[in-house]
C-alpha positions in Angstrom: -4.2 -13.4 27.3 -1.5 -15.7 26.3 -0.4 -16.2 22.3 1.4 -19.7 22.2 3.3 -20.4 18.8 3.4 -24.1 17.8 5.5 -24.2 14.6 8.6 -22.9 13.6 9.3 -19.5 11.9 11.7 -20.9 9.2 11.5 -19.0 5.7 8.4 -20.3 3.7 6.7 -22.0 6.6 3.2 -21.0 7.6 3.5 -21.3 11.4 0.5 -21.6 13.5 -0.9 -19.5 16.6 -3.0 -20.8 19.1 -5.0 -18.2 21.2 -5.6 -19.6 24.8 -8.2 -16.9 25.9 -10.1 -14.0 24.5 -10.5 -11.2 26.3 -13.8 -9.7 27.1 -14.4 -6.3 25.3 -16.6 -3.5 25.7 -18.8 -2.4 22.8 -16.4 0.5 22.1 -13.5 -1.7 22.4 -14.6 -4.2 19.9 -15.6 -1.3 17.6 -12.0 -0.1 17.7 -10.8 -3.4 17.2 -13.0 -3.6 13.9 -11.6 0.0 12.7 -8.2 -1.0 13.4 -8.8 -4.2 11.1 -9.2 -1.6 8.1 -5.8 -0.2 8.9 -7.3 3.4 8.8 -3.5 5.3 8.1 -3.2 2.8 5.0 -6.9 3.5 4.0 -6.4 7.1 4.1 -3.3 7.1 2.2 -4.9 4.7 -0.6 -8.0 7.0 -0.7 -5.8 10.4 -1.1 -4.0 8.9 -3.7 -7.5 7.9 -5.6 -8.8 11.4 -5.0 -5.2 12.7 -6.3 -6.1 10.6 -9.5 -9.6 12.1 -9.8 -8.8 15.5 -9.4 -6.1 15.0 -11.8 -8.6 13.2 -14.5 -11.4 15.6 -14.3 -11.8 17.4 -17.4 -12.4 20.7 -16.3 -14.1 21.8 -12.7 -14.4 18.8 -10.4 -17.5 17.0 -9.9 -17.7 17.1 -6.0 -20.4 14.4 -5.7 -18.7 12.1 -7.9 -15.4 13.0 -5.9 -17.2 12.2 -2.7 -18.5 8.9 -4.2 -14.7 7.9 -5.0 -13.7 8.7 -1.4 -16.5 6.4 -0.2 -15.9 3.5 -2.6 -12.0 3.5 -2.6 -12.3 3.8 1.3 -14.7 0.9 1.6 -12.5 -1.5 -0.5 -9.3 -0.5 1.1 -10.8 -1.3 4.2 -12.0 -4.5 3.1 -8.8 -5.7 1.3 -6.8 -4.7 4.9 -9.5 -6.8 6.9 -8.9 -9.9 4.6 -5.2 -9.3 4.6 -5.0 -9.5 8.1 -7.3 -12.6 8.3 -4.9 -14.4 5.9 -1.8 -13.3 8.0 -3.0 -13.7 11.4 -0.5 -16.3 12.3 2.6 -14.4 10.7 1.3 -11.3 12.5 1.2 -13.0 16.0 5.2 -13.6 15.2 6.4 -10.2 14.5 6.3 -7.7 17.0 5.0 -4.9 15.0 1.9 -6.6 14.2 1.4 -8.8 17.4 -1.1 -6.5 18.8 -3.4 -6.5 15.9 -7.0 -7.6 16.6 -6.8 -11.1 15.5 -3.2 -12.3 16.9 -4.4 -10.4 20.1 -7.7 -12.1 20.4 -9.8 -9.2 20.3 -11.7 -10.4 17.3 -11.9 -14.1 16.1 -10.8 -15.2 12.7 -14.6 -16.1 11.4 -15.6 -12.7 12.3 -12.6 -10.7 10.5 -13.6 -12.9 7.6 -17.2 -12.3 7.1 -16.5 -8.5 7.8 -13.5 -8.5 5.2 -15.9 -10.2 2.3 -18.8 -8.0 3.4 -17.1 -4.8 3.1 -15.3 -5.9 -0.1 -18.3 -6.9 -1.8 -20.4 -3.2 -0.6 -17.3 -1.7 -1.9 -17.2 -3.5 -5.6 -21.0 -2.8 -5.5 -20.8 1.0 -4.6 -17.9 1.6 -7.3 -20.1 -0.1 -10.1 -23.4 1.6 -9.0 -22.3 5.2 -8.0 -19.3 5.6 -10.1 -19.1 3.2 -13.4 -17.9 -0.5 -14.0 -14.5 0.4 -15.3 -13.6 1.5 -11.9 -15.3 -1.3 -10.4 -13.0 -3.6 -12.4 -9.9 -1.7 -11.2 -10.9 -2.2 -7.7 -11.5 -5.9 -8.3 -8.1 -6.2 -9.9 -6.5 -4.6 -7.0 -8.4 -7.1 -4.3 -7.4 -9.8 -6.0 -4.0 -9.6 -7.0 -3.3 -8.2 -3.5 -5.0 -11.1 -2.0 -4.5 -13.8 -4.0 -1.0 -13.1 -5.8 1.0 -10.8 -3.1 -0.1 -12.1 0.1 0.9 -15.7 -0.4 3.8 -15.0 -2.4 5.2 -13.0 0.4 6.8 -16.1 2.2 7.7 -17.6 -1.1 9.8 -15.5 -3.2 11.3 -12.0 -3.0 9.5 -10.9 -6.1 6.5 -10.2 -4.0 7.2 -6.8 -4.1 7.0 -6.5 -7.6 3.8 -8.0 -7.6 2.7 -5.9 -4.5 3.7 -2.9 -6.6 0.7 -3.4 -9.1 -2.2 -3.1 -6.5 -0.4 -0.4 -4.8 -0.4 1.5 -7.9 -3.9 1.0 -8.7 -5.4 3.4 -6.4 -4.5 6.7 -8.5 -5.6 4.8 -11.6 -9.1 4.2 -10.1 -9.4 7.6 -9.3 -8.7 8.6 -12.6 -11.2 6.1 -14.5 -13.7 7.3 -11.7 -13.2 11.0 -13.3 -12.9 9.8 -16.9 -14.5 6.3 -17.4 -11.3 5.5 -19.5 -7.7 4.6 -19.4 -5.4 6.8 -21.2 -1.6 7.3 -21.1 -1.9 10.0 -18.5 -3.6 7.5 -16.2 -0.7 5.0 -17.2 1.7 7.6 -16.1 0.1 8.1 -12.7 0.4 4.2 -12.3 3.8 4.4 -13.0 4.7 7.1 -10.6 2.9 5.0 -8.0 4.4 1.5 -8.9 8.3 3.1 -8.9 8.0 4.9 -5.8 6.9 1.7 -3.7 10.3 0.0 -4.2 12.7 2.6 -2.2 9.7 3.1 0.3 8.9 -0.6 0.8 12.7 -1.9 0.9 13.4 0.7 3.5 10.7 -0.8 5.6 11.8 -4.2 4.9 15.6 -3.4 5.9 14.0 -2.0 9.1 12.3 -4.8 10.1 14.6 -7.7 8.8 14.3 -9.8 12.1 10.5 -9.4 12.4 10.2 -10.5 8.7 12.6 -13.3 9.2 10.7 -14.5 12.1 7.5 -14.6 10.3 9.4 -16.3 7.1 8.4 -13.2 4.8 11.1 -13.2 2.0 11.4 -9.6 1.1 14.9 -8.9 -0.5 16.4 -7.0 2.5 15.8 -10.3 4.5 16.9 -13.0 2.3 20.1 -11.3 0.9 22.9 -11.1 3.5 25.3 -8.3 1.8 22.4 -5.8 0.8 24.0 -5.2 -2.7 21.1 -6.2 -4.4 18.6 -4.3 -2.2 20.8 -1.2 -2.9 20.8 -1.5 -6.3 16.9 -1.7 -6.6 16.4 1.2 -4.2 18.7 3.4 -6.6 17.6 1.9 -9.8 13.5 2.5 -9.1 14.5 5.9 -7.8 16.4 6.9 -11.2 13.7 5.3 -13.1 10.9 7.5 -11.0 12.3 10.9 -11.7 11.9 11.3 -15.3 8.7 9.2 -15.2 7.5 12.1 -12.6 8.1 14.8 -15.2 5.8 13.5 -17.9 2.7 15.1 -16.4 3.6 18.4 -17.8 4.7 17.1 -21.2 1.3 15.1 -21.5 -0.4 18.7 -20.6 -1.9 17.4 -17.2 0.0 19.6 -15.1 2.1 22.5 -15.5 5.4 23.9 -15.6 5.5 24.8 -12.1 4.7 21.3 -11.3 8.0 20.6 -13.6 10.2 22.5 -11.6 9.1 20.9 -8.1 9.1 17.2 -9.3 12.5 17.9 -10.5 13.7 19.0 -7.1 11.7 16.5 -5.1 12.9 13.8 -7.5 16.6 14.8 -6.9 15.9 14.9 -3.0 14.7 11.5 -3.0 17.5 10.4 -5.1 19.9 11.8 -2.8 18.3 9.8 0.1 18.3 6.7 -2.0 22.0 6.9 -2.6 23.0 7.7 1.2 20.8 4.9 2.3 22.1 2.4 -0.3 25.7 3.1 0.6 24.9 1.8 4.2 21.5 0.1 4.6 21.7 0.6 8.3 18.3 0.9 10.5 19.1 4.8 10.7 19.4 5.3 6.8 16.5 3.1 6.2 14.6 5.6 8.5 15.3 8.3 7.0 14.8 7.0 3.6 11.4 6.1 4.7 10.6 9.1 5.9 11.6 11.0 2.6 9.3 8.6 0.8 6.2 9.1 2.9 6.9 13.1 2.3 7.7 12.9 -1.2 4.5 11.2 -2.7 1.9 13.5 -1.1 3.9 16.8 -2.2 4.5 15.4 -5.7 0.4 14.5 -6.2 -0.2 17.8 -4.3 1.8 19.8 -6.4 0.6 17.9 -9.5 -3.1 18.6 -8.4 -2.6 22.2 -7.6 -0.9 23.0 -11.0 -3.2 21.0 -13.3 
């Protein structure tokens, strides 16, 4: 199957891709393509952050039925958003080595089927959240969907502020988990949102620094792509990590996690900050990869400790 790009990939342009042939897939291969459309690894991480929010928001013992409903609802919502994102960015994905084998640019699925699938799963997810959990959680889910698809996604080829905008829907799953347990948004939920929001900057700047060439080829204007010297990226990596450390300590002082968590969060924060400073000094692929690994370990360790010591 041959993919031909027919427009230039300068920053800000939306290249067109023509798929000249479509492979004939078996049922299992087509099913696997639809699973790939949901970005299962990202969906798993989104669901885990929401479940951590649910556990932390539970006033006493965890309601395991609602816990399961939250996992299903958030999993469906993330799957629908991922499918619609891949539909929207199918031409850009075809230009990048890391994404050119996704179901749409590879021709495993057609754009029309992906669109119908994404819309259907998203609508089912919203109905599920409203019916089995509560309308507030469905509203938070809708804000996540709308801000990711209609703000963050189109802004990726227009401005480096897309990372700031994208951090909002990225931080909402933990808040959604809290509202699923409490049916309200309090200061504790906002602290969870703040932790998730701030964590994303060093994490995604590390990814963008590693994928500069790929992103530039597709016209994606992440900060590490558009600035030649990397100084602003370095400042943001360190600055947002510095802001994250004190915010990550607040759960103890707001009494929804304990003193063991406080000690662990301080150590994890020092580790993350050290990795951020090292990467910021010389934002090479190697240093960016090390920072990415630390960020991927930091968040589940922090949320896990917060939950176990609640």
